[in-house]
N, C-alpha and C positions, 0 to 999 in steps of 0.2 A: 473525426469519430465515425466509425463504420455504421451504416444504416442497415437495419434488418430488412431483408427482401421479403415482401409479403405476397409475391406472385406464386401461384400454384398451391398444391395441397398434398399432404401426406398424412393419412389418418385424420383428415379434417383440420390439421394444423399446418402452418406455413411450411413451405418446402424445406426450409433449413432446419425444421424440427424433425429429427430422424427417429426419435424415441418418444413414446407417449408418456406424459407426466403421470406420476403416481397419484391416484385420487386422494385428495386431502393434504398432500405435501406442498409446502410453500415452494414457489419458483421465483427466479429473477426474471422480470418481464421487460425491463428497459434499464438503460444505464446512461448517465450523463456526467460531465465533468466541467470545471471552470477554474480559471486562474486569474490572479491580478495581472495588470498590464506590464509590469516590470520583469523582464527576462534577463537573467545574469548568466553569461557563459562562465564556466568554472575557471577558465583561464584568466578572466578579468576580476575574479572575486577578491583575491588577496590584495591587490593594489587599491581597490575601492574600499575594502573594509579597513585597511591600515590608514588610508587617507581620512575616511569618515570618522574614525575613532581617535585620530591624531596620535596614533601609536608610534613611538620613536625607538622601540626596542627591536633591534635587528634579529635577535634570537627568536622572538615571538613570530616575526614575519617568516623566518625560515621554517619554523615548526608548522605554521599554517600552510605554507607551500607544500610541505611533505604530506600533511593530512589531506589536502585537496587532491593530491595524486592518488593516495591509497583508497579514498572513498569510492572511486570509479565514477563519481557523478560528473556529468558533462555540462549540465545547465540546470538552472532552477528559476522558478518564479518567486517573486517576493513583493509583499505590500510595501515594505520599507523603500523609500525613495529620497532623492535629494530634496524634493519639496517638503517632505515630512521632517527631515533633519533641519532644514532651514526654519521651519515653523517651531520645531521642538528640539533645539540644540542640546538641551539638558539630557536627552536620551543617550548622547554619546559622551556624557561626563560621569566619571566615577563618583559614586557615593551620594547622588542626589535622589530624593524621594520622587519617583516618576510614575508610580502605578496609576494615578489619575489620568495622566497624559496618555499612557499606553492603552488604557481601556477606552479613552475617547477615540483612539485610532482603531483598535482591534474590534470592538463591539459591532460597529456598523460594517466594517470590512468583511468579517466572517459571514454575516447575514447576506451581504450583497453577493459574495461568491457562492453561498449556498443557494440563493435564489437563481443565479445564472445556471448552476449545475442542475437544479431541479427543473427549470424551464426546458433545458436541453433533454432531460430525461422524459418529461411529460410529452414533449414533441415526438420523441421516438416511440413512446408507449402508444400514442395515437388515440387516447381517450381523453375526455375533458377533465380538467383539474378538479372539478367539483365531485368527481367519482372517487377521489382520495378520501378514505375514511379515517386514517390514522397517520400521524407523523412521529417518527423517531429521529431526534436531532442530537448529533454527537459533536462535541467540541471541547478541546482543552485550552481554548484561546480567548474565551470571553467570560465575564463575570457580571451579572446584573439580574435584577428582578423587575418585571418578568424576563424570562430568558429568550434566547434566539428562536426557540420553537414557536413562540407566539408571533414574533416579528416576521418570521418566515411564512407562517400560515396567513398572516394578514397581507403581506406583499404579494403572495401567490393568488390571493382572492379565494382561498378555501372557505368552506362553510364554517360558521362559528362554532358548530358542535363537533368539529373534527377532534378526535382524541389525540392528545399530545403526550409524548414521553421525552424527557431530557436526560441525556447521559453526559455528565461533565467530568473532565479531568481523568479520563482513563488512559490517555497516552496512546501508544502505538497499537494496542490491541482493540481500541474503541470501535473501529470499523467492523470487525468480526463480531464483537459484542452486539453492535447494532443489528447485524444480520440475524444473530440468535434471537434477540428480542422481537424483531420484525417477523421472524419465522413463527414464534410462539403466538403472536397476535393474529397473523394471517390464518394459521391452522385452527385457532380457537374462536374465530369470529367469521362464520360463513359469509362469503361475498365481499369481505373486506379487501381493501387495497391500501397498502402501507407505503408511504414515501419515507425512505431512509435517507437523510442528508447528513453529510459530514463536512466540516469546514475548519481549517486551521491556518494560523499565521504565527510567525516567529517573533512578532513585535514584542510580546511579553518577555522574551528572553534576550533581546538584543542589548548588548552593552559593550563597553570597551574591554579589551583583553586584559587579563590579570593573571600573573603566574600562580596566585593562590587559588585560581579557578580554572584548572587546565581543561575541564570539560567544555567551557565556553568556546574554545577553539574547535573542538570536535563538532559542536552544534553549528558553528559558523561554516564549517567545511561540508556539512552533511544535510542539514535540514532545509526544507523549502515550504512554500505556502500554496494553498489551493483548496478546492472543494470537490465533492463527488456526490452523486445521488443515484439511488436505484428505486424501482417500484417492485414491491414484493406482493405476491398473491397466490392463493391456492386455486386449483381447478380453473385454469385459464379459459377465457371465453373463446370459443372456436371461431376462427376467421377474424377475430378482432385483436387478439393478443399473441405475442411471439415469445414464449418462454425459451430461455436458452440454458439455464442451469437450475437444477432442483436442489433445494437445501434439505438433504435427507436426514441428517442427524447432527446435533450440536453438543459440544462438551466444553466446559470451562474448568480449569484446575489451577490452583496456586501451589507454589512450592514452599512449604513451611520453613520459617526462619530466614527467608530471603528478602524480606520487605525493605531492607536497606541497600540492596544491590542497585536498584534504580530509585533515586530519591529526588523528589521535586518539592521545593518550598516557596510559597508566595511571600514576598516581602514588599516593603515600600519602594524598592528598586525594580520590581518585576518578579519574574520567577527564576529561581536558581536550581539547576540540575546537577546531580552527581551520579556518575555511572561507574559501577564497579568493574574492574578489569576481568572479574571472573564470570561476567554475564554469558559470553559465548560458551564457556565450559559448563555452566549450569544448564543451559539449553541442551547442549550436547549430551549431558548425562541423563536427561529425562525425556528427550524427544521421541525415542523409539517406542517406549512403552505407551506414550500418549497417542501416537499415530496408530498403534495396534489396537488401542481401545476404540478409536473411531472406526477403523476398518472392520472390526468384529461385528459392528451393528448391521452390516450388510452381508455378513458371512464371507468376507473377502479373505484371501490368503495373505501372508505376510510379505508378499513380493511387491516391494515399494515401486519398482519400475513398471508395474502394470497400471499405475495411476498417473494422472496429470496433477501438477502441483502449482498452487497459487499461494505463495508464501510472502508475508509482509517483509520487505527488504530493509530490516533495521540497520544493516550495514553489511559490507562484503564478508566480514569475518563470520557473522552468523550464518550467512548463506553457505559459505565454504565448509563450516563445521557440519551443518545439516547434510549437505551433499556427501561429505566424506563418511559421516556416521551411518547414514542410511544406504550408503553405496549406490547412490543415484547415478544413472547414466549422464554423461555430458549433455547438456541441453535441457534437462528436466526443469531446471530453475531459470531458464532463459527469460521467461516473461517477467520474473522478479528482478533479474539483473537489468533488463531493459527499462523497467519502470524506475529503478534506482538511478540509472544513467540519465534518463530523460527528465526526471522531476525531483530527484533527491528523495530523502525520507520526509514525507509530508504527513507523518504521524497517522492518524486514523484513516485518512483518505487513501493511502498508498495501495491498500489491498484492492481497491476498485480500479486503479490504474493497471495493476497486475491482471485483474480479471478481464479488462478490456482487451489487453494483448492476448490473454488466454482465449477469449472468444474468437478473435481473429485466427489464432493458431488452430483451434479445434475446427473451425469452419473450413479452413484451408486443407487440413490434413485428415479430417474425419475424427481422428483422435480416440482416446480411451473413453469408456463409459463412466468410470469412477475417478474421482480426484479428491484432494484435500485442500481446504483453505485454512491457513495457519497464521497466527500473529502472537507476538510476545510483548509483554510490557510490565509496568510496575506490579510488584507483588512477591516474587516474579509470577506473573499470571500467563498461563497458556490458554489460548482461545482457538478452538478448531471446529470446522464444519465439514462433514462428509458431503461432497458434491456429486451430482449425477449430470453428465453431459447429455443434453437433449438434442 
């Protein structure tokens, strides 16, 4: 992970800050990420998944092999391991009630990853953890009371009066929702510093393949595990904080009548997903108007190639449709494609992996002043933030 250089000054901010943050606007001050220990190259996934689930259907194996190639994913991290399957063999058996076992694994795993990502983020931030005034915690991978927000605050040693917000089961747009909520907190509580942490695992959805559930194979080929964290605050402290993106304006919108296109149901066997084939088309039909709405808030023209783009990579089809519809130049979505290739779709976390690559890109090339962060998920919900490169 790249470390912000604090040597030198430009307008009393670190040398890498080329633009002065807008007074009162929230900024991203630091970023961290973390992953489970198990790393699976995509080339090895099919054999391992077929072996672990004792699948003997050759047609399912062939379909999974095709899906693994079309996702463009090269590797992924996962909590699931041989040790877990040895301890809980029922997870690989069709039809058994295993939600209790899944939560025994997932609940501590997501908090542990969130803690590691948060510690990396706090280290980059350079200020003590007790200066954090708020936590926004995002996950679609744990269920319990109290939630992971309390466990994370406790394990980080934060003050007992830290204000906590839980965002559960938002799916792939959860990271950008977290940014919107953290932005509102930071801008309406002078001096506040918000830790936004996201953490996800596929443990709840792991199961043997079944022709009656074709989307299970898509999930096996596409999704990964991990965590991310950012510190959000307005009016950065001169010579102590290094803002790199300003969260200028945020919009959330749902598409009426599309609530069944992405459908997730919790059962005694875990969580079951269904994904409509018309999802990329629905996004394509509505994305231009949504982007123009965000751009208008800064008085920007409708020239999409004048922006930088941080798009949640739900899959290559969505990125391809967006690129084609908005007539984006080749390379505009490169950071999204790299994140998908290196980590898979890690649900709410993935936007931050994209942003880390974007930070490197903007630092290296200078880059555009304005950009968009976009994510899509159940609803169908569009979540977007107008960003300003500092």
